[in-house]
N, C-alpha and C positions, 0 to 999 in steps of 0.2 A: 346512454353509453355505459357499458359494463366495464368495471375496472378489474384487473387481474392482480392478485396478490400472491407472492411467492412465500411459502412457509420457510422460515429460517430454522436451522437446526439449533437445538438448545446446547449451549456450551457445557452445561452441567452433565449431559449425557456422554461427554467425550473423556477419553483417558488423558493422563498428563502428557503423554507423548503426542497425542492428537492436538492438544491445546498448544503445545510448543510449536508443532508443525504449522498450526493455524497462524500463530504470531509471526513466524518466519515468512509464510506466504503473504500475509498482510503487509509486512515491511517491504518485501520485494515488489508487490503491486503498487504500494504508495510511492516507492522510488521511481518506478516506471511512469506513474501518473505525474509525478513531479517533473521528470525529464520532458514528458510530452507537453506539459503546461509551459515550461521554459522555452521549448522550441516554438510553440504556438505564439507565445508572447513576443518573440523576436520578429515574427512575421505579421503580427496584428497591425492593421492600418486604421482601424476604427477605434475611437476612444472608449466606446463601450466594451469592445473586445479586450482592449488593454486592461481596463479595470477588472474585467472578468478573469483574465489570466493571472493578474496580480493576486486576486482573491484565491484562485486555484493553487498558486504557488505557495501562498501563506498557509492555506488549509492543509495541503499535503505535507509541508515541512513540519507543521504542528503535529500531524498524525504520525509522521516518522519519529519525531522526538519522543512522543508518548510511547509508541510501540518499542522503541529501543530502550527506553527507561524500564518498561515492563519486561522486556527480554533480559536485560541485565539483572533485574531483581530475581528472575527465575534461573539465572545462571547460563543463559544462552548468550554466547559471545558473538561479536560482530563478524569475526572471521568465519564462524560457522554459517552465518547468514549469507555471506558472500559466496561460500562454497555451495550452499543450497541453491542460490540464485544461478550459479553456473550449471549445476546439475539439472535444474528445471529448464534452463535454456537449451541444454543438450537434448533433453527429451522432446522439446517443442520443435527443434530444428532438424 
C-alpha cells in the first residue's frame, strides 16, 4: 500500500497579511468543526461515538482558544474574524 503525502506550505514564505489571513481561516474552520462536533454529539447513540465527539469538541475549543489568543497578539480583532467569516460564506454560497 502506497501512502500519499501532501506537501504543506511553509509559513515562513508567507507575508504578514497572508499569515493573518491564514489565522482567520483557521479560526473559521475550527468554529465550523466545533459546531459539527456539537451537532453530531447530540445525535450520537453509541458510547464510543459520544466519547469521540466529546474529544472533538474539547480539541476544537482548545484550538479556537489558541488561535484567538494568537490573533489578539497580532492585533486581529474578533469582529474582523466574524466579518471575514461572513465574506467567505458569501463567496461559497
